[in-house]
N, C-alpha and C positions, 0 to 999 in steps of 0.2 A: 500557424494560425491559432488564435485563441478564440474559443467559442464560449460565450457567456450564456449558460443554460438555466437562468433564473430570472424572474421578474423583479427580484429584490433591488430597489434603487440604490441601496448602499453598495452592493457589489458592482452594479452597473456604473455608478459614479466613480468607484475606486479604480476600475479598469481604465477610465478616461483620465485619471490623474497620472501625471508624468512619473510620480514617485512609485507607482505600482509596477513599473518595468514591463507593462503588458506589451509594449511595442517590440520587445525583444523577440516575441513570438510571431512578428509580422502583422498581418491583418487581424483586427479584432472584429469578430462577428457577433452581434447581439441578436439572439432570437427575438423577433418582435414581441413585445409584452402583451399585445392584444390577442395573440393566437390561442386557440383551444389546445388542450394537450395533444390531440392527434395532429393538428396543424404544426405545433411546435416540433413534434417528432419528424414530420416531413421536412421542415426547415433545417433541423439539426442534420438530417441525412444529406440534404442538398449541400450544406456547408462542408461536411466531411468529404463528399464526392468532388468538391471543388479543389481539394488539396492536390498538390503536385508531388511527383515521386520524391521521396526523401524529406519532404517538408515536415517539420515537427508540429505536433498538435498539443494544445493545452485546452482542457475542458474545465470551466470554472462555474461553481454554484455552491449551494449548501449541500452537505452530505453526511453520510454515516458509513458503516461497513457494507451496507447493502445497496445504496442508491445515491444519486446526485440530482439536484434540481432546485425547486423551491423549498423553503423551510417548512411549509405545511404539507399535509398529506391528504387534503380534501379532494373531492372529485374533479375540481377544475384546476388544481395545482399541477405543475409540471414535475415529473420525476421519472428517472430511468434507472432500473436496477442493473446489476452486473451483466445479466444475460442480454438485456435490451441494449446496453452500451456495446456489448460484443456484436450484436446484430447490426447496429449502426456502423461500427468499424468494418465489419465484414461486407457491408454493402458497397464498399469502394474497391476498385481494382488497383489503385495506386499503391506503391510500395511505401508504407508508413514504417518508419524506423523507431520513432520515439513518441510516447504520449505521456503527458503529465496530467493527472487528475487532481486539480487544486480545489478542494472542497472545504470551506470553512465549517467548523463544528466545534463543539465543546468537549467531545470525546475522541477516542481513537477512530480513525476513518479509513483504514487500509482497503481502499477499493481496488487497487491495482491487481492483487492476487486473484480476486474473484473474476475480474474481467479477463485476465490472462488464462485462467482455467476454462472459462466459457469459450474463448477463442480457440484454445487448444482442443477442446472437445469438438468444435466445429471443423478443425483442421485448417483454420484461416490464419493468415499473417504470422507464419512461423518466423521466429527471429525478432519479432517486435518487442521492444522494451517498454514497459509501462511503469510509471512511478506514481505514488500517492503518499500523502503525509501519514506518518505513523503516530500522530498525536493530533489533538484538536488545535486548530489555528484560528486566529482572529481574521475578520474580513480584510483588514488593512495589512495583510502580509504581502510583501512584494513578491512578484512572480520571479522565480529563479530563471536565469538564462537557459535556453534549450541546448545546453552543452552536456553531452553524456558523461564525460569525465567529471565535471563539476557536480552533476546530479548524483552520480555514484558516491561522491565524497560528502554529500549533504546528509548528516546524521538524522535529520528530521524526515527524510524520505525513505520509503521502502521500494525496492525495485522488484519487478517480476518479469520474467521473459517467457514468451510463448514458444514452446519447444515442440 
């Protein structure tokens, strides 16, 4: 499943484009753009809880080293920091094996290590592999296929494992 956690129409339109390779992740779930931040969090949680055992997850939005969501940081903008992402992932009992955090940005955005540490501190999802880009990427970067061996060889990605 690919969850689009931003209202940005450029990202939403890109994921609908065949060249984005978004369908490699299965279902594409768009958090409805009209939702408040609290409602968006509930919708995000429900989407994660709809995963099946072993299903890979990609989370797409704007991001930096600390958070993913909308590009802005105003009171009505969506945003989830590493602890909040860990809370959302911990809310499911399915066995998640692989998560890609695909956040477009102009700077380094290594979100995966922070989420892995937050999950590890909670004692949740041991063995889960998380990936995030180790450099800024443009919106129109195709989503890599959810293949652990290929993700491991992608030099643009950093991997972190919950131990």
